Structure formats: C-alpha cells, structure tokens
N, C-alpha and C positions, 0 to 999 in steps of 0.2 A: 772221806765221809764228811768231814767238817766243811770242806770246800763245797760239796754238793748242797748241803743245807743252806749255806750262805747264799748261793746262787738262787735257790728257790725263794728265799726271803726277798731278795732284790726284785725279782720278777713280779712277786705279789704286790709289792709297794708301787711299782711303776703302773701296774694294771689299775690299782685303786686311784692313783693320781689322774690317769688318763680318763677314767670313767667320770670322775668329779668334774673335770674341765668340760667334757662333752655336755653334761647336764646344764652347766651354766651358759654355754654358748647357744643352745637351742631354746632357751626360755622365751615364751611368747608373752607379749604385753596383754594385760587384762582389758577387755573391751567393755565399755559401759553400755547401758541400754540405748543411749542416744547415738551410739556409734552404729546402730543397726542399719545395714545396707542391703538392698535388693539387687540382684544381678540376673542377667540371662545366663543360663548354664554354660559355662566355659567361655563367657565373653565378659567385656568390661561393664562399667556401671552406667552406660548411656541408655537408660531404660525409660525414664519418665517421659522424655520427648517422643520417643518411638511409640510408647504405649498410648500417649494422648493423640498423636497423629492417627493411630489406629490401623486397622487391617481390613482390606476388602477381600471377602471370601465368596467364591461362587457357590450358589445353592447346589448341594449334593457333594461338595468337597469339604475337607476338614483342615483345620489349622491346629497344630500341637505346639503348645508353649511350655517350656521347661525353665524354671527359675531356681535360684539358690539364694539363701540369706546368710548373713554373717553379722553377729554370731549365730550359729545354727542351733547350738545346744539350748534347750528350754524355750526356743522360739516356736510359737504356734502360728499357723497360716490358714487363711480362708480366702476363697474366691466367692464374692457376694454380688448378686444381681442388684445393680444400683436402684432400679425402679421398684422391685418387689421386696428386696431384703433377703431373698432366698439364698441359702448357702449352697453353692454349686459344687464346691470341692474343698477338702481339708488337707490337701497336700500341695507340693510345689508344682504339680503338673495340671494343665487345663487344656481341654480340647473344645474348640468352637466349630460346630457343624450346623450351619444354617439350613433350614428347610423351606424358608420363604424370604421374600425381600424384607429386610428389617434393619434398624439401627439399634444396637445393644451396647449398654455401658456396664462393665464389670469392674468391681474394685477388688484388687488384691491387697489383703490386710495382713501384715506380719505383726505379732504381738509378743512382748516380753513379759516375764512374770510380774514385773512392777506395774504392768498396765500400759506401758508405753507402746504406741502403735505407729507404724509407718504404712501409709496407703499409696498405692500406685493405681491410677485410673487408666483402664484399657477401653478403647472404643473399637467396637466391631461392627462391620457392615455386611449383611448378607445380600449379595447381588445376583441377579441373573447374569448370563454371559455378557461381558462388556461392562459399561458404566451407566448408572441411572442418574439423571440430573437431580439437583436439589434446588428447592425454591430459594432464590436470592442468595445462594451459597455456591461460590465458584469452586470448581474442581480443576486442578491443573496437573497434567500428566506429562512427564518428560518424553520427548521423542526418542525412541530406543536407539535410533541411528546416530544420535548426537546432534550437535548444532548444524543447521543447514545454512549455507552461505552462498548457494548458487541456485540451480533449478532443481525442483523436486515435485513429486506428485503425492498428494494425500487422498486416500480413499477410505470410506467408512459407510456403514449402514446406520440409519437412525429410525426409531419407531416412536411416533408421538402417542401419548396416552389419550389425547383429546383432539377433536376436529379444530377447535379454536384454542390456541395457547401461544405462549411466547418462549421459545427455546432456541439457544444458539450453540454452535460449535465453532471455536476459534483456533487460530494458529498465532503464536506470539513468542516474544523473547521474555523468559522469566515467568513468574507466578501471576496469574490474573486475579485482580481484586475488583475490577470494574470493566465495562465494555471497551473503554478507550485504551486499555492495555493491549488489546488484540490488533494484529495487523490484518488478518483475513478472517471474515466472519460469514458463516452461512446460518440463516435464521428460519425457524418455523414462525412465520409472521402471524400476528393475531388476525390478519385478514383471511387466514385459511390457505395462504399460498407460501411457497418457498422463495426467499430472496437472499441477497448478499449485500455486503457493505462495499460502496464504491467511493473512496476519497472522503466525502463529507456526509454521506447519507445512504440509506438502504435503497436498493433498486433491483429490478429484474428485467432483462431484455425480453424474456418470454415467460409465460405463466405456467405454473405447475401447482395444482392444488394438492394438499395432503389431507389424510384422514386417519382417525384413531386406529391403532392396531396394525396398520400396514407398514411394510418396510420400504424405506427409500434409500437408494444408493446415491452417494455424493462423491464426486471427484473434483479436486482442486489442483490445477496445474499452476504451480507457484514459481515466480522468478524473484528471488530475494535481491538480486542486483538491481533490477529495474523497479522493484517494489510494486509489482503488478501480479494479477492472477486471473485465470479463467475458471469458471464454475459450471459444472454439469450435474444434473440430477435426474433420476427416473424412479418411478414406482417399480417395485420388483417385477421383472418380466415385461415392463413397459418400455416405450420409446424414450431415448435419452433426450433431455431438453437442455439447451444451453441457457443457464440462468444469467450468466454475465461473461463478457469478453473484455480482457485488458482492464479489469477493474483495478483501481489504485488502492494501495494499503491504507488502512485507517491510521495505524501507528507506523510512521515512516521509519523503518529500521531494517538493516540489511542482513540480519542474522536471526534465525528462529530456532528455538529449542524446546518448546512446549506446545501442547494442544490443550484446550480448555473447554468447559461446558458449564451452562447454568440454565435454569428455568426462571423466567421472570414471574412476578406476582401479578399477572395480568388480571386474574379474577380472584378476589379475596376469598371466596367460598371454596373454589375448586380450580386452582390455576393450571394444573396439569404438569406433567414432566415428560421427558423423552429419554429413551435408552439409546446409547451409542455403542456399537460393537463392530467387530471385524475391521479395526483400524489397521491400514497398511500404508506405509510411507516408503517411497522409492526415491533414492537419491540419484539424480541424473548428472549433475555437475556440482563441483564445489569451487569457491573462489575465495582467496585470501588477500587479493590486492585491493587497494582503495578504489572506490567507484566515484567518478566525477558526475555531477549533474551536467547535462548538456548545455553548451553555449553556442549560440548561432554566430555565423560569420557577420562581420561588422563593416558597414560603409560609413565613413566619417569625413565630413568636409574639413579641409585644411583651415585651421583657426578655431575649430570647435573643440570642446573638451567632453570626454565621455569616460565614465567609470563603469567597469564591468565586474560584477561579483562572481567569484569563483568558489565553488563548494564541492567538497569531496567527503564521502563517508567511508568508514572502515567496516567491512563485513564482520569483523571480529570485535568491534566496539572499542578498539584501541586508539591511541593518539596518532595524529597525522601531521607531518611537516610537508610544506610545499615550497617550491622554488620555481622561478621562471628562467628559461634558457634563451640567450641571444636576443634579448629584447631590442627593438629599435630605439634610437636616442630619445624619442618623444614619449616613451612608455615607462611606467614605473609600477612594480608589483610589490604589494605588502602582504605578508603572511600574518593573519590575525590569530592564528592558533585554532585548535579544535576543528580543523578541516575547513576553515573559512579564510578567504583572502579577497583581495580586490586589485585590479589592474587599471591604472588611469592612463588614458591616451590624451595627449595634449600636443598635437602637431603644430609646428610653427606656421604663422600666416605671412611672414615678411622675409622669407629667405629665398625668394625666387623659385618656389616649388620644390625645395630640397627634400621635403618629406612625402611628396606625391608617390603613389605606387601601392602595390599589394605586398603585405608582410605576413609571414607565417608565425604564429604565436604558439609556444609550447610551454605548458605548465606541468611539472612533475610532482606527484604526491607519493610519499613514502610512509609506511607504517612500521618500519623496522623489520618487516618480513619480506614484503614485496613492494614494487613501485608500479605506478600507472601514469600514463601521459594523457593530457588533454591538448588537442590541437584545434585551432581555428584560425581564420584569416581576418585581417583588417585591411580595408581598401581606403586609402587616403586620397580624396578627390579634390579637384579644383572647385572651390565653393561656387564659382560662377559657371562652371561647365555643366552640361546636361548629364544627368545620371538616371539610371533606370530603377524603378521599384516594381517588383513582381507581385502579382496577385497571390494571396494565400489560398492555393488550390485545395489544400487538404481540408479546410474548414468551411469554405464557401459552399452554399447549398441553394437549391431551388425550393421555394415555398409554394405549396399548392393548397389553397384554402386553409392555411394556417398550420400545415404540417410539412415536414421535410420529405421530399420524394426522391431526389437524386442529386448528384453533383450538378453544379451550375453549367457544366460544359455542354449539355444538350438541353435545348428548349423545344417543347412540343406543344401543340394545341389542336383542338378539333376532336372529331368523333373517332378516335382510335383507342381501342380498349387497352392496348399495351403502351400507349404513349405516355412518356414521362410528364407528369403534371396534369394529365387528364384534359377535359374540355376547358378551353379558354385560359389556360394557365401558361402563358408564355413569358416567363420572367427569369432573369439571371441576376443574382446579387453577388458581387465580388469584393471581398475585403482587401484593402491595401494598407500596410503599416505606414503610418506617417513617418517621413524621414526626419533625421536630425537637421535642424536649420541653424547655422551658426549665428551668433549674436550680430546684429546689424544687417542681416540678410532677410529676404522674403522671397516667396515663390513668384517668379516672373511668368512662367507658363507651365502647364501640365498637360501632356499629350497622351491620350489613351490610344493604345494599339491592340487590336485583336486579330487573330488569324482564323478565318471562317473556312471550315472544311465541308459543311453542308448548309444549304440555304434554298429551301423550296416551299411553296405554299400554293393552295388552290384559290386563295383570295388575295387581293392586294393588301399589304400590311407594311407599315414602317416600324422600325425598332428604335426607340429613343434612348438617350442617356440621361440619367439623373444622378445626383450626388446626395448621399445620406450622411447626416452628422456623425462625428467620430464617437467611438465607445472604447472602453478599456479592453474588450475581448473581440475576437473575430466571429463570434456567434451571430448568425443571421436570425432576425426576429420576424414574427408574423406581420408586424407593422411595416416591414420593409417591402412587402408584397403590394403590387399595384398593376392594374391594366386599365387604360382609359386614355382620354384625350390628353395631348401634350400640355404640360405645365398646369395640371389640375390636381396634383397630389400635394396636399398640405404638409405631408411628412418628409418631403424631399425637395431638392432644388433642381429645376430643369437646367440641363447643360447644353444638349444638342438634339434637335429634332431631326428624325430621319437619318440617323447615323448609319443604319443598314436598312435596305429595302428587300422585299421578297424577290427571289429569283435573280438577285444580283450576282456579279462575278464572285468566284471564290478567291481566297487569299487574304492579304492583309488589308484591314480597314483602319484608317488613321483619322483621328479627330481633327476637325478643321481649326484654323488659327483663332477665329473669334471664340470658339468654344473652349479652346485650350486656355485662353486668357480668363474666361468665365470660371473655369475649373480652378485656375490659380487663385482667383479672388476668393472662391469658396474655401480653399485650403488655408489661405491667410486668415480668413475669418475664424477657422477652427483654432488656429494657434492663438489668435487674439482673444478668443473666448476661453482659453485655459487648456486646450488640448496640448499634448506633449508627444515627443517622438516615442514610437512603440505602441501607441494607441492605434485604433483602426478606423479609417474612413471607408465608406462603402460606395461603389459605383454600380448602378443598376442599369441593365439593358433589357427593355421590355416592349411588347407590342403596344401601340397607341390606340388599340381598339379592344373593347371588351365583348364583342359579339362574333367570336371566331367560330362560325358554323361549320367550317371545313378544315381540313388538315393543314397544319403548318409545322415546319421543322427548321430549327437553326442550331448549328453545332459549332463550338469553338474548339480549337486545339489547346489541350491542357499540358502539352509537353513541358518538361523542366527547362528546355533550351530557351534562353532569353530571346531567341530569334522567332519563336512561334508562340510562346506562352503570352497571355495578356499582360501588358506592362504599362506603366506610366513613365514617360520620359519627362523628368522635372528639370527646369532651368531656374537658377536663382539670380537675384539682382540686389544691389544695395538698397536699403530702405530710404 
C-alpha cells in the first residue's frame, strides 16, 4: 500500500514538470502593430509587386483573391475603390468580375487598433478577349513556348479602333520600353495602311488598308539566326497580302522571348487603340550554336595587306570565344572578345611567289555549349598578273524611266507590251567591286567580257560602253540611265563605241585594247579621287539611239561561272 501511493506521487510530479516545459517551449513572440504583414493565403509575402503589376481579366470571367494578415487578431480589413472611396469588401476575400473594358485600382487596407495601417495597391484590368493596347504604355507578354533561337512563326489577329491611328505589335528579347527594343514590328500606320519595319525604317512591299472594327490576321515567319522575317496580312476572309519579304530585324539579336504592343499618341484628342488576340507561336527549329556573320571570299595581291573583321553572335546571349585553325604563315588572327575578332593577311612580296595560291580559312566560335565554323578562301595573286573581277549580278538592275524593271541580263526596247524596260529603254548597268591595289601599283588595263545569248533587232543599233563613278554600295540609281548619242552623257565616261551591234554573232564579246586602257585610266582616277577597294564602279551597256520605234532584244548570260558571267580582267603595273 505504501509503495503504490509513492508511485502515484512520482507520476503526478513528472506530469506537472512535463506540462510546464511544454508551455515554455511554444511561447510565441509578441507582434507590434508595425509588424503587420499581408500575405496571399497559403503563400509567401511577395504581394506588393504582384498586386501593383496587376491582373488582366477577360470580361465575363472572375478573379478570386484570398489574403491573410499577421497579426490577425484585432486587425480590420477593407477593399476600397481608389477612385470613388467606396468600400467593396470588409473581409480578406475579394472577387473582381469586369463587365466592360476598364482599368480599376483597388486598395487593400489592413488597420490595427492603434490606427496603424498597411495598404497594398491592386491594379485590375478588364479586357475583351486578348489584349487592348494602351496609349504610349508598352505591354510585354512572354512567349509561352520560351526563348526562340531558330525559325518560328507568329500569328495573331488585330482590330483597330480607328481608321487612322498608330499601333504596333512587336517581337523582341526582354521587356519593351521603346520601339527600338523590338526586332520585328508590324504597324497600323497613320497613313491608314499596314506596314512593317525593315532594318532602318518602315516599309511595305504591297499595300493593305485597314479600317476600324475589322479584324486583320497577321503572320510573321521569323528567322532569328539570320535576323530576318517575312510578313503577311489579310482582312478577315480576304486575300493574303505579302507586306514584306526578307525584312531585316530592327534590333539585331538572335534570341526572342517576348511580344509587345503599344498605341502611339498620333492624335492628342482621340489617338485610338488596337486589340490583339488569338496569338499563336509555332517553333520550327531551335539553335544554340554561335552564328557567324557571312564573310566573302578574298582575292589579294601579293605584297598588299588586308584586315577582315570576323563577327559571331550567340543565340542565347552568352559569351563567345573564337580561334583560327591552320592559318597560312602570312595570316594572323586576334580574338577581341564578345564575339568579335580580326584576321590580318600580309603575304610577302619578295619571296619568289612563295605565298601565291588559294588558302582555306577556318574560324571556330564556341559558346560553351556548341561550336560553329566559318570558312572562306583567300586567293593570293601575282600583283602584275591578270585577275578577274565578276559583276555583282544580284544587285545590278535595269532602270526604265527611273524605276527598276528587271535584272540587267536582258535588255529590251520597242513596242512590245511585255518587253522588259518598255519602249526605248535598252540599258544595262553592272556594278563591279573595285579590287585591292597594292601600294606602288596601278591598273594597266581592264578588259570587259560579256557572253551574249540573244541579240536581235528590227532596226540598226549599236550598244556602247560607259563607266560611272564609284559609290559605296552596288545600288543602281536613276541617274545611271541613259540612251542617246555616244559620249553625250554628262554623268558617265564614254569607254567604247559600238561594243555590240544588233544582229551580231552570239558568244563572247571582248573590249578592244584602246578601250581597255581608257577603262584602266578611269579606274586609276577613281582611286586617285579617294575610292577604295570594296566600293563599286559601274559599267553601262546601252543603245546609242533614243528613237527605238521597233523591237530590240539583247541578253547576257548571268551564270556564276567565270567563263560566261560578265567579268573585268584587270592587269596591274608599277606606278
């Protein structure tokens, strides 16, 4: 009996001690009023930024927000309309259900008995399906498929609110704060037509008018590697119009992860907005390897020095290292970092032709994930040996009355409705890149050769050769156009009269010796007047009569083969 009572006493004492320790262990700190914190229910305290950034809610849908406060005891809460001061709710829950397009600011206010308040500002936007642009306020929306580093297609519908407004939709890397942040831009032009951005300005290959309230479907086929895109648009149910082909990015960057939109304040009283909806993005290819900017093959005379810039970009925006493999003894490559480098060619001039020949050059770029190679050739030639310069067939054009009609390879004239150039327009203008001339050398002769595959006319006509002063680009200008008597064009230098005559034999036509010396003199004058290698001189072949009443046709072979394409054979000599 004594033993049992003693055991009960010990058990009661242990229970008392255990209870006392548990109460001390779970004691919570006392929160002051300034410790008041607002949370999303069941989540952390990252609420202020999210609330301020706000919520886009489609009209007819609802958004339920559930909050919690700490300390919760004796804390009162209110949801208050910022504009009217109306109390919308007195609990921790709030439902936003827009019935019209609107922007609404609501303040969540938590108050302690002392009067201390904590306010969180919520921005709500009631939208129709899609997104409605804001005046001078950019909206940037992440591409759901993530960063695009290859080829992809973007499609969407847009509805302008006015016939005349200024609204854009862009594709870019990051958040847009200005127009130049965007790489690709489609615009509702204040002219009332749809256009797009091409390299340095807005343009449209074909016209498409837009009107208020109508839906226009837009498709952009984008190549982030080449930084180019094609643009198509059509009114709902209408024919597709190609707005632009192979347009160049505005912001040159090889990865895109956002699309953006804004309406410009074109008209201060009523600028207008546009709605963008049904955005679809289809990834076609992805690329993670560095991308080189192209480098042309090089022809360099022995004894001359040439520096070639090398540039590569990383589709993912990372760092790039570059190196050159198996360079010839006269070449040196320097990696300048950040995807930029330069290779210098300095072939010897007094080693008995030891550096003459053609060399393959390979540069490797690595971004830590993948590598890419750039390859091109350099041909080291005897500075006194003849070498060929090929016409720039891609850029040379016929001008007809001040507009481009077709490539320079076919020349027509006379009353033929489908004839390239129309009546009396029988002119071909061919750009040739000026070659690198070593120091102490000058052009001795320059012989033009063309391969004629068609030559017929109903009237006697001669085709003369003129030289036109050099320019930095190969673009042909309207002032290059001329038909008339030989050596009467003030904008060009006459080189050879009657180079080709109508009805003559087909095949190769070669400039005569006196004319080749005259052309050499013209080229030397270009260098003496400040022209440099890489700029373009222009040779024109045109009819020497401006009264072509009947049909004439002259056609050159534009094949890439040096045997048939128009070429200049250049020979140098000591000064």
